[in-house]
C-alpha positions in Angstrom: 8.5 45.9 14.9 9.9 43.0 12.9 7.6 41.0 10.7 6.5 37.8 12.3 7.9 34.5 11.0 6.1 31.2 10.4 7.4 28.0 11.9 10.4 26.4 10.2 12.0 23.2 11.5 15.3 24.1 10.0 15.1 27.6 11.5 15.2 31.1 10.0 18.7 32.8 10.3 18.7 36.2 11.9 21.9 38.3 11.7 23.0 41.7 13.1 20.0 42.2 15.3 20.5 45.2 17.6 19.6 44.1 21.2 18.7 46.5 23.9 19.7 44.7 27.1 17.5 44.3 30.2 17.7 41.8 33.0 15.2 39.7 31.0 15.7 40.4 27.4 13.6 39.2 24.5 14.8 39.1 20.9 12.7 40.2 17.9 11.6 36.6 17.3 10.6 33.7 19.6 11.9 30.2 19.8 15.6 31.0 19.2 18.6 28.7 19.2 22.3 28.9 18.2 22.6 32.3 19.8 25.8 34.4 19.4 26.1 37.8 21.1 28.7 40.5 20.3 29.7 43.7 22.0 30.3 45.5 18.7 28.5 45.7 15.4 31.6 44.4 13.5 31.3 41.3 15.7 35.0 41.2 16.6 34.3 40.7 20.4 31.9 38.0 21.5 30.0 38.0 24.7 30.9 35.0 26.9 28.1 32.5 27.7 29.2 32.9 31.4 27.7 36.4 31.3 24.1 35.3 30.6 21.7 32.4 30.8 18.8 31.4 28.6 15.3 31.3 29.9 11.7 30.2 29.0 12.8 26.9 27.5 10.2 25.4 25.1 10.4 21.6 25.2 8.2 21.2 22.1 10.7 23.0 19.9 13.8 22.7 22.1 14.3 26.4 22.0 14.5 29.4 24.4 12.6 32.7 24.5 14.5 35.0 26.8 18.1 36.0 27.7 18.8 36.7 31.4 21.6 39.2 32.3 22.7 40.4 35.7 21.9 44.0 36.6 25.6 44.9 36.6 26.0 43.6 33.0 23.0 45.6 31.9 24.4 48.7 33.5 27.7 48.2 31.7 26.4 47.1 28.3 23.2 48.8 27.1 23.4 47.5 23.5 24.5 44.2 22.0 24.4 42.6 18.5 22.9 39.1 18.0 23.1 36.4 15.4 20.7 33.4 15.9 18.2 31.1 14.4 14.5 31.1 15.2 12.0 28.3 14.5 9.3 30.9 14.2 7.1 33.2 16.3 4.2 32.0 18.5 2.0 34.6 16.7 3.2 33.7 13.2 2.9 35.6 10.0 -0.5 34.1 9.2 -1.8 35.5 12.5 -0.2 39.0 12.6 0.6 40.0 9.0 -3.1 39.5 8.1 -4.1 42.2 10.6 -4.8 45.7 9.4 -2.5 48.5 10.4 -4.0 51.1 12.8 -4.5 54.8 11.6 -2.0 57.2 13.2 -3.1 59.9 13.4 -6.9 59.7 12.8 -9.6 62.3 13.0 -11.9 61.4 15.9 -15.4 60.5 14.8 -14.4 59.8 11.2 -15.3 56.5 9.6 -12.5 54.0 8.7 -11.9 52.8 5.1 -9.4 50.4 3.6 -6.4 50.9 1.4 -5.4 48.6 -1.4 -3.4 46.5 1.1 -6.3 46.0 3.4 -5.0 48.3 6.1 -7.2 50.9 7.8 -7.2 54.6 6.7 -9.2 57.7 7.6 -12.1 57.9 5.1 -12.4 61.6 5.8 -16.1 61.2 6.4 -18.1 61.1 9.6 -21.6 59.7 10.1 -23.1 63.1 9.8 -21.8 63.3 6.2 -24.4 60.7 5.1 -28.1 60.7 4.5 -30.4 59.3 7.1 -32.0 55.9 6.4 -35.3 57.4 5.2 -33.5 59.4 2.5 -31.7 56.4 0.9 -34.1 56.0 -2.0 -33.6 59.6 -3.1 -29.9 59.4 -2.5 -29.4 56.2 -4.5 -31.2 57.7 -7.5 -29.3 61.0 -7.3 -25.7 59.8 -6.8 -23.4 57.5 -8.7 -21.8 55.0 -6.2 -19.6 53.1 -8.6 -16.5 54.9 -7.4 -17.0 53.4 -3.9 -17.6 49.8 -5.1 -14.6 47.5 -5.3 -15.0 44.7 -7.9 -13.9 41.4 -6.3 -15.1 39.1 -9.0 -11.5 38.5 -10.1 -10.3 37.9 -6.6 -9.5 34.4 -5.3 -11.1 33.0 -2.2 -8.8 32.5 0.8 -8.0 29.1 2.2 -9.8 28.0 5.3 -7.8 26.0 7.9 -4.6 26.2 5.8 -1.3 24.7 7.2 1.1 27.6 7.9 4.1 27.5 5.6 2.5 25.3 2.9 2.5 26.6 -0.7 -0.8 27.6 -2.2 -2.5 25.7 -5.0 -5.5 26.5 -7.3 -8.8 24.7 -7.7 -10.7 24.5 -11.0 -12.3 27.9 -10.4 -9.0 29.6 -9.8 -9.5 29.9 -6.0 -6.7 29.2 -3.5 -6.3 25.8 -1.9 -3.7 24.3 0.4 -1.2 22.4 -1.8 -0.2 20.2 1.1 3.4 20.9 0.4 5.9 23.3 1.9 9.1 24.6 0.2 11.1 22.1 2.2 9.4 19.3 0.4 11.2 20.2 -2.8 14.8 20.4 -4.0 16.2 23.8 -4.9 16.7 24.5 -8.6 20.5 24.5 -8.1 20.6 21.1 -6.2 22.8 18.2 -7.2 23.3 14.6 -6.2 27.0 14.8 -5.5 27.9 12.1 -3.0 24.8 10.1 -3.8 25.3 9.2 -7.5 28.5 8.8 -9.6 29.2 11.5 -12.2 28.4 10.3 -15.7 32.1 10.1 -16.8 33.2 8.1 -13.7 30.8 5.1 -14.3 33.1 3.0 -16.5 36.1 3.5 -14.2 33.9 2.7 -11.2 32.7 -0.6 -12.7 36.2 -1.8 -13.6 37.9 -0.7 -10.4 35.6 -1.8 -7.7 34.3 -5.2 -6.5 30.5 -5.0 -6.4 30.1 -8.6 -5.1 28.9 -7.3 -1.7 26.0 -5.5 -3.3 24.9 -8.4 -5.6 22.5 -11.0 -4.3 23.3 -14.6 -5.5 20.1 -16.1 -7.0 21.8 -19.1 -8.6 20.2 -21.4 -6.0 16.8 -19.8 -6.3 14.0 -21.5 -8.3 12.3 -19.7 -11.2 8.8 -18.6 -10.5 5.9 -20.1 -12.5 4.5 -17.8 -15.2 0.7 -18.1 -15.7 0.2 -20.5 -12.8 -3.3 -21.5 -11.7 -4.1 -20.1 -8.2 -4.4 -22.9 -5.7 -2.5 -25.5 -7.6 0.4 -27.3 -6.0 3.9 -26.5 -7.3 6.0 -29.1 -9.1 9.6 -29.2 -10.1 11.2 -29.6 -13.5 14.5 -31.3 -14.3 16.5 -28.2 -13.4 14.8 -27.8 -10.0 12.7 -24.8 -11.1 9.0 -24.5 -10.2 6.2 -25.7 -12.4 2.5 -25.8 -12.1 1.6 -29.4 -11.1 -2.0 -28.8 -12.5 -3.3 -30.5 -9.3 -4.7 -28.9 -6.2 -5.6 -30.2 -2.7 -9.1 -31.0 -3.8 -7.7 -33.5 -6.3 -6.4 -35.8 -3.5 -8.0 -37.8 -0.7 -7.1 -36.9 2.9 -4.9 -39.1 5.0 -7.8 -40.1 7.2 -10.2 -41.1 4.3 -11.9 -44.5 4.0 -14.0 -46.4 1.5 -16.9 -47.3 3.8 -20.0 -48.0 1.7 -17.8 -48.7 -1.4 -15.7 -51.7 -0.4 -16.3 -54.4 2.3 -13.9 -54.0 5.2 -11.0 -56.5 5.3 -12.1 -59.8 6.9 -9.9 -62.8 7.5 -12.7 -65.3 7.0 -13.6 -63.8 3.6 -10.0 -63.8 2.5 -9.7 -67.5 3.5 -12.9 -68.3 1.6 -11.7 -66.5 -1.5 -8.2 -68.0 -1.6 -8.4 -71.4 0.1 -11.9 -73.0 0.0 -12.7 -75.5 -2.9 -15.7 -77.6 -3.7 -19.2 -76.1 -3.4 -19.3 -74.4 0.0 -22.6 -72.6 -0.9 -24.4 -75.9 -2.1 -25.2 -74.4 -5.5 -27.3 -76.8 -7.6 -27.5 -77.1 -11.4 -31.0 -75.7 -11.2 -29.7 -72.6 -9.4 -27.6 -71.8 -12.4 -30.1 -72.8 -15.1 -28.7 -76.3 -15.8 -31.5 -78.5 -14.4 -31.4 -80.9 -17.3 -27.7 -81.6 -17.0 -26.3 -84.7 -15.1 -22.8 -85.7 -14.3 -22.6 -88.8 -16.6 -19.3 -89.7 -18.3 -19.2 -89.8 -22.1 -18.8 -93.6 -22.1 -21.9 -94.0 -20.0 -24.1 -91.6 -21.7 -27.2 -93.3 -23.4 -28.3 -92.6 -26.9 -31.6 -90.7 -27.5 -34.9 -92.6 -28.2 -34.9 -91.3 -31.8 -31.4 -92.6 -32.4 -32.3 -96.0 -30.9 -35.3 -96.3 -33.3 -33.2 -95.4 -36.3 -30.6 -98.0 -35.4 -33.1 -100.8 -34.8 -33.7 -101.1 -38.6 -30.0 -101.5 -39.3 -27.9 -104.7 -39.5 -24.7 -105.3 -37.7 -21.6 -104.7 -39.7 -20.7 -108.4 -39.4 -23.9 -109.9 -40.7 -24.2 -112.0 -44.0 -26.7 -114.1 -45.9 -24.8 -117.2 -46.1 -27.1 -120.2 -46.3 -29.9 -118.0 -47.5 -28.7 -116.9 -50.8 -26.3 -118.4 -53.4 -23.1 -116.4 -53.7 -22.7 -114.3 -56.9 -20.9 -116.2 -59.6 -17.4 -115.1 -60.1 -17.2 -113.9 -56.6 -15.8 -116.1 -54.0 -17.9 -116.6 -51.0 
């Protein structure tokens, strides 16, 4: 029986499989596609697709699982040779290859043991070859059992709920983990990037021979970003049309619907007329109201002199008076 295969989206390639025909024939592996059948092992004569049909279509994988032949074809051709791809078996390697092989032949009544691969083998002992439970203490003290004990301290724990096909990883204790990656996630060691990148020696020629304008984005009409801008500030423009930080934000400005109620009187035509046109004293303000109660509206020519000044001047003579007729004139001085 062929080893079971895990799922592969790309498909495993199977060649030269010997097929024993039946009216409903199964290949060694499930989920096959790209099937080619030949009459001879050298594959010089292909079987026409008119001679068979494919059955048990799997819509999940877009594959088939059986080949259907007519009874006449099976009678005429007992053996064929097949090349095909398989996306993997329904019971994959993780399901089947982890099962232990049966013992053929085995001695009836003997106990089973395990070989180094984990498969069953005939231990060569039956239950009657061992002490009864009550004799265990004596047996343990008399016999050395180390030969029957397998040391598993250096064995790694298996992975629970692993994804089939993924590579194994290691945890810090050296136990197995699911790496989360399959071989298809990596490039093969011999890979190259031909057709994706230019060879090193062709770069200079490539640059000089080809117009790269179609691959270049014109940023000449784009504004430079602001380095170290304050979040929330409005953008400004410099003389070259590039962005600057205006240093102002929305909170620095009044909204269009703002007013100054409580700060300024609302516009009033009567007040404006009073301020700009009214003369005189519309509020009947008196001198006393402004601290000038002792001030009158007398012109300078009509202002009287003070009582003290009048008393001082009363003892003075007019500037035109003389003593003619009272005193003789001073000799030598004309009158």
